[in-house]
C-alpha positions as CSV (number, residue, x, y, z in Angstrom):
1,M,18.3,-273.7,116.3
2,N,16.3,-272.7,119.4
3,R,17.1,-269.6,121.2
4,V,17.7,-269.8,124.9
5,V,15.8,-267.2,126.7
6,H,17.2,-265.8,130.0
7,P,15.0,-265.9,133.1
8,I,15.1,-262.0,133.3
9,E,13.6,-261.7,129.8
10,Q,10.9,-264.3,130.5
11,E,10.0,-262.4,133.7
12,S,10.0,-259.1,131.8
13,F,7.6,-260.5,129.2
14,R,5.3,-261.9,131.9
15,R,5.2,-258.4,133.5
16,L,4.6,-256.7,130.2
17,R,1.7,-259.0,129.5
18,A,0.2,-258.6,133.0
19,R,0.0,-254.9,132.4
20,L,-1.1,-255.1,128.7
21,D,-3.3,-257.6,126.9
22,T,-1.6,-258.4,123.5
23,S,-3.6,-261.5,122.8
24,H,-5.8,-259.8,120.3
25,F,-2.9,-259.2,117.8
26,P,-2.1,-261.6,115.1
27,P,1.1,-263.7,115.9
28,L,3.7,-261.7,114.2
29,T,2.1,-258.3,115.0
30,R,2.1,-259.4,118.6
31,A,5.6,-260.5,118.5
32,V,6.7,-257.0,117.1
33,V,4.5,-255.1,119.5
34,E,5.7,-257.0,122.5
35,R,9.3,-256.8,121.6
36,V,9.3,-253.1,120.9
37,I,7.6,-252.5,124.2
38,H,10.0,-254.8,125.9
39,S,13.0,-252.7,124.5
40,S,11.4,-249.4,125.3
41,A,9.2,-250.0,128.5
42,D,6.8,-247.8,126.7
43,L,3.4,-249.4,126.7
44,G,2.1,-246.6,124.4
45,Y,3.7,-248.4,121.4
46,A,0.8,-250.8,121.4
47,G,-1.4,-248.2,120.2
48,E,0.6,-246.4,117.8
49,L,2.6,-249.0,115.8
50,V,1.3,-249.6,112.2
51,M,2.0,-252.9,110.3
52,D,0.2,-255.5,108.4
53,E,0.4,-259.1,109.3
54,G,0.5,-260.3,105.9
55,A,3.4,-258.1,105.1
56,L,5.1,-259.4,108.3
57,A,4.5,-263.0,107.2
58,T,6.2,-262.3,103.7
59,A,9.1,-260.4,105.5
60,H,9.5,-263.2,108.0
61,A,9.9,-265.8,105.4
62,A,12.3,-263.6,103.3
63,L,14.3,-262.9,106.6
64,H,14.6,-266.6,107.3
65,A,15.5,-267.3,103.7
66,G,18.5,-265.2,104.0
67,A,17.3,-261.8,102.7
68,P,19.9,-259.1,103.5
69,V,19.3,-256.7,106.4
70,V,20.2,-253.1,105.8
71,V,20.4,-250.7,108.8
72,D,20.9,-246.8,108.8
73,V,23.2,-246.6,111.8
74,E,25.7,-248.9,113.8
75,M,23.6,-248.6,116.8
76,V,20.7,-250.4,115.0
77,A,23.1,-253.1,113.8
78,A,24.5,-253.6,117.4
79,G,20.9,-254.3,118.6
80,I,20.3,-256.8,116.0
81,T,21.3,-260.4,117.2
82,R,21.7,-263.6,115.3
83,R,22.2,-261.8,111.9
84,E,24.6,-259.8,110.1
85,T,23.6,-256.5,108.8
86,V,24.8,-254.1,106.0
87,C,25.5,-250.5,107.4
88,R,27.3,-248.1,104.9
89,L,27.1,-244.9,106.9
90,K,31.1,-245.1,107.5
91,D,31.5,-245.0,103.7
92,A,29.1,-242.2,103.1
93,G,29.6,-238.5,102.7
94,A,27.4,-235.5,102.7
95,G,26.7,-233.4,99.8
96,P,24.5,-230.6,98.5
97,G,20.9,-231.7,99.3
98,L,22.0,-235.1,100.7
99,T,22.9,-236.1,104.2
100,R,25.2,-238.8,105.1
101,S,22.5,-241.0,106.1
102,A,20.7,-240.6,102.8
103,H,24.0,-241.3,100.9
104,A,24.4,-244.4,103.0
105,M,21.1,-245.7,101.8
106,R,22.1,-245.2,98.2
107,L,25.5,-247.1,98.8
108,A,23.6,-250.0,100.7
109,Y,21.1,-250.3,97.8
110,E,24.0,-250.5,95.4
111,E,25.3,-253.4,97.6
112,V,22.2,-255.4,98.2
113,G,19.7,-254.6,95.4
114,P,16.0,-255.3,95.7
115,G,14.4,-257.6,98.4
116,A,16.3,-256.6,101.5
117,L,14.8,-255.7,105.0
118,W,15.6,-252.1,105.8
119,V,15.7,-251.0,109.5
120,I,15.9,-247.4,110.1
121,G,15.9,-246.3,113.7
122,C,17.9,-243.1,113.7
123,A,17.8,-240.8,110.6
124,P,14.6,-239.6,109.0
125,T,16.7,-238.6,106.1
126,A,17.6,-242.1,105.7
127,L,14.0,-243.2,105.3
128,E,13.3,-240.4,103.0
129,E,16.0,-241.4,100.7
130,L,15.1,-245.0,100.8
131,L,11.6,-243.9,99.6
132,T,13.2,-242.5,96.4
133,L,14.9,-245.8,95.5
134,D,13.5,-248.6,93.6
135,A,14.4,-250.9,96.5
136,S,11.4,-253.3,96.3
137,P,11.9,-254.1,100.0
138,A,10.8,-257.3,101.8
139,L,10.0,-254.9,104.6
140,V,11.0,-251.4,105.9
141,I,11.1,-251.0,109.6
142,G,10.8,-247.2,109.6
143,L,11.2,-246.0,113.3
144,P,13.5,-243.0,113.1
145,V,13.4,-240.8,116.2
146,G,13.4,-236.9,116.6
147,F,11.3,-233.7,116.3
148,V,12.6,-232.8,112.8
149,G,11.2,-235.1,110.1
150,A,10.7,-238.3,111.9
151,A,7.0,-238.4,112.0
152,E,6.6,-236.9,108.5
153,S,9.1,-239.6,107.1
154,K,7.0,-242.4,108.8
155,A,3.8,-241.0,107.4
156,A,5.5,-240.9,103.9
157,L,6.5,-244.5,104.4
158,R,2.9,-245.6,105.1
159,E,1.6,-243.6,102.2
160,S,4.2,-245.3,100.0
161,G,2.4,-248.5,100.1
162,L,5.6,-250.4,100.8
163,P,5.4,-253.4,103.3
164,A,6.4,-251.5,106.5
165,V,6.4,-251.3,110.2
166,S,6.2,-247.6,111.5
167,N,4.6,-245.6,114.3
168,V,2.6,-242.4,114.4
169,S,4.7,-240.2,116.5
170,E,8.2,-238.7,116.8
171,K,9.2,-241.7,119.0
172,G,11.4,-244.4,117.8
173,G,14.9,-245.0,117.9
174,S,17.8,-247.7,117.3
175,A,16.7,-249.9,120.2
176,V,13.0,-250.2,119.0
177,A,13.9,-250.5,115.4
178,A,16.3,-253.4,116.3
179,A,13.7,-254.8,118.4
180,A,11.1,-254.9,115.6
181,L,13.5,-256.9,113.5
182,N,14.5,-259.2,116.4
183,A,10.8,-260.1,116.8
184,L,10.8,-261.6,113.2
185,L,14.1,-263.3,113.9
186,Y,13.0,-264.9,117.1
187,H,9.6,-265.9,115.9
188,P,9.4,-269.6,115.0
189,L,9.0,-270.5,111.4
190,S,6.1,-273.1,111.8
191,A,4.7,-272.5,115.3
192,E,2.4,-269.9,116.6
193,E,4.3,-269.6,119.9
194,N,5.9,-266.5,121.1
195,L,8.4,-266.0,123.9
């Protein structure tokens, strides 16, 4: 099913590309970079997002084959279109040494098992907890935001060797994390076309 792109979105991408040359990026990387910038109006993401085209291709295939999508908060879920997500934050509780966000990751893993796509846009502790699980993810979109733990949790994600999308600063958030997943959802299965 083809997605109908609103004229405002088309114009936004035209303006983005007029201000920033993204043509040197491989197709899926370009899609993620552009969608994240589109969601944030922050051209700086082009220089600080970290991802691997091969990992994105594998994740793209898994996503379109129906792999589950787990999110850390409902705000991320709200930004993901055309796909149901799993968010267990409402069911989670905090305990000694464990935040609600971390507990929610454990609960989600119990529900979905290995092979899911994990989209973390809010809580660094959710990303930290995911890294302790044997989740064997198809992809981790690790873009939590904040001055405490965000940059460090993303560095740990990159060091883990897991297939991932991250960035090298405190920036992030629900909108950009959802945008990164939407880039993979919207990208065609067989064509190299972008929006």
